[in-house]
VMD Tcl script that draws the C-alpha trace (Angstrom):
set ca {
  {47.96 49.66 -37.72}
  {49.84 46.37 -37.35}
  {48.12 43.18 -38.50}
  {50.62 40.68 -37.05}
  {49.97 37.84 -34.65}
  {51.03 38.32 -31.05}
  {52.62 35.15 -29.69}
  {53.03 34.42 -26.00}
  {54.00 31.63 -23.65}
  {50.48 30.31 -24.09}
  {50.92 29.91 -27.85}
  {54.61 28.92 -28.22}
  {56.65 25.83 -27.40}
  {59.42 23.46 -28.46}
  {58.95 19.86 -29.56}
  {61.58 17.30 -30.54}
  {59.40 15.53 -33.08}
  {56.36 16.41 -35.12}
  {54.01 14.28 -33.04}
  {55.58 14.65 -29.59}
  {54.39 16.81 -26.75}
  {56.20 19.98 -25.78}
  {59.29 19.53 -23.62}
  {57.98 18.95 -20.09}
  {57.47 22.06 -17.95}
  {59.35 24.35 -20.31}
  {59.28 27.87 -18.85}
  {60.91 29.72 -21.74}
  {63.09 29.57 -24.80}
  {65.27 31.90 -26.80}
  {65.92 31.50 -30.52}
  {68.47 33.64 -32.35}
  {68.86 33.66 -36.12}
  {71.77 35.71 -37.40}
  {73.55 36.49 -40.63}
  {77.06 37.66 -41.38}
  {77.24 40.92 -43.31}
  {80.21 41.56 -45.62}
  {81.39 45.08 -46.30}
  {82.87 45.96 -49.68}
  {84.85 49.14 -50.19}
  {85.65 50.29 -53.71}
  {88.21 52.91 -54.64}
  {86.46 56.16 -55.52}
  {83.17 55.25 -53.79}
  {82.10 57.31 -50.79}
  {79.77 54.64 -49.45}
  {80.44 51.12 -48.21}
  {78.38 48.39 -49.83}
  {77.12 45.44 -47.80}
  {76.17 41.93 -48.86}
  {74.51 39.06 -46.98}
  {76.70 36.19 -45.85}
  {76.33 32.91 -44.02}
  {73.36 32.43 -41.69}
  {73.33 30.61 -38.37}
  {70.88 29.92 -35.57}
  {71.16 29.00 -31.92}
  {69.34 29.38 -28.65}
  {68.45 28.00 -25.29}
  {65.49 26.71 -23.32}
  {64.72 26.72 -19.62}
  {62.37 24.63 -17.54}
  {61.98 22.25 -14.69}
  {64.12 19.12 -14.64}
  {61.88 16.10 -15.18}
  {63.99 13.87 -17.43}
  {60.89 13.11 -19.49}
  {61.32 11.50 -22.93}
  {62.24 14.80 -24.64}
  {64.69 15.96 -21.96}
  {66.28 12.49 -21.95}
  {66.68 12.66 -25.75}
  {68.48 16.02 -25.45}
  {70.71 14.72 -22.66}
  {71.49 11.50 -24.60}
  {72.48 13.52 -27.67}
  {74.92 15.51 -25.55}
  {76.41 12.51 -23.74}
  {76.47 9.75 -26.36}
  {77.64 11.44 -29.57}
  {75.36 9.13 -31.50}
  {73.05 10.30 -34.22}
  {69.37 9.45 -34.17}
  {68.12 8.08 -37.51}
  {71.25 9.27 -39.33}
  {71.01 12.84 -38.04}
  {73.86 14.74 -36.42}
  {71.68 16.36 -33.74}
  {68.06 16.42 -32.67}
  {65.18 17.79 -34.72}
  {63.65 20.85 -33.04}
  {60.18 22.21 -33.73}
  {59.54 25.77 -32.52}
  {55.77 26.17 -32.36}
  {54.46 29.70 -32.76}
  {50.72 29.60 -32.24}
  {48.40 27.47 -34.30}
  {49.68 28.67 -37.68}
  {53.49 28.78 -37.77}
  {56.34 26.40 -36.94}
  {60.11 26.70 -37.36}
  {61.97 23.41 -37.91}
  {65.67 22.65 -37.81}
  {68.27 20.17 -36.64}
  {70.42 21.21 -33.68}
  {73.29 19.99 -31.54}
  {72.88 20.34 -27.80}
  {75.93 22.36 -26.77}
  {75.30 22.75 -23.05}
  {73.14 21.31 -20.30}
  {72.81 22.91 -16.89}
  {70.87 21.43 -13.97}
  {70.35 23.63 -10.91}
  {69.46 21.87 -7.66}
  {68.62 23.76 -4.44}
  {67.42 22.22 -1.18}
  {64.34 24.40 -0.86}
  {63.34 24.86 -4.53}
  {62.40 23.00 -7.69}
  {65.21 21.50 -9.77}
  {65.69 23.56 -12.93}
  {67.25 22.66 -16.26}
  {68.56 24.70 -19.16}
  {69.80 23.54 -22.55}
  {71.77 25.51 -25.14}
  {71.73 24.44 -28.76}
  {73.42 25.28 -32.06}
  {71.68 24.84 -35.39}
  {73.00 22.32 -37.91}
  {72.14 23.70 -41.33}
  {69.07 25.75 -42.05}
  {66.00 26.48 -39.98}
  {62.86 26.63 -42.09}
  {59.42 28.13 -41.55}
  {56.33 26.06 -42.27}
  {52.63 26.38 -41.87}
  {51.45 24.00 -39.15}
  {49.14 22.40 -41.69}
  {52.08 21.34 -43.93}
  {54.30 19.78 -41.25}
}
mol new
graphics top color blue
foreach p $ca { graphics top sphere $p radius 0.5 }
foreach p [lrange $ca 0 end-1] q [lrange $ca 1 end] { graphics top cylinder $p $q radius 0.2 }
display resetview
């Protein structure tokens, strides 16, 4: 029987600083962490060997367009090319329940605002990790 924690939209979120609120009206996010795998073939061997390579992370988030403080910070990073406090991108905190958080710096690579006459205005951001993403206990962050 599995003993893991089941996370849901009620227990997850994205923040742009340790003490900030979640991004306003975020309806979902996707986080992808990947690793290159190198294959090594040796003369006389019948099996290919594989070794871990460089890791990367990226993702996207969707929500309603409010241009709150966090959404404005993401938009400013995309438009201004200026670093905040000496950073290249924005610090992102992926909250997974009350016990786990993933933290990393990211560049906003795309912003999409969808406006329709009879619906809410939606926003989506894509981001690319700058360096590592690290896992912490919420108590240590």
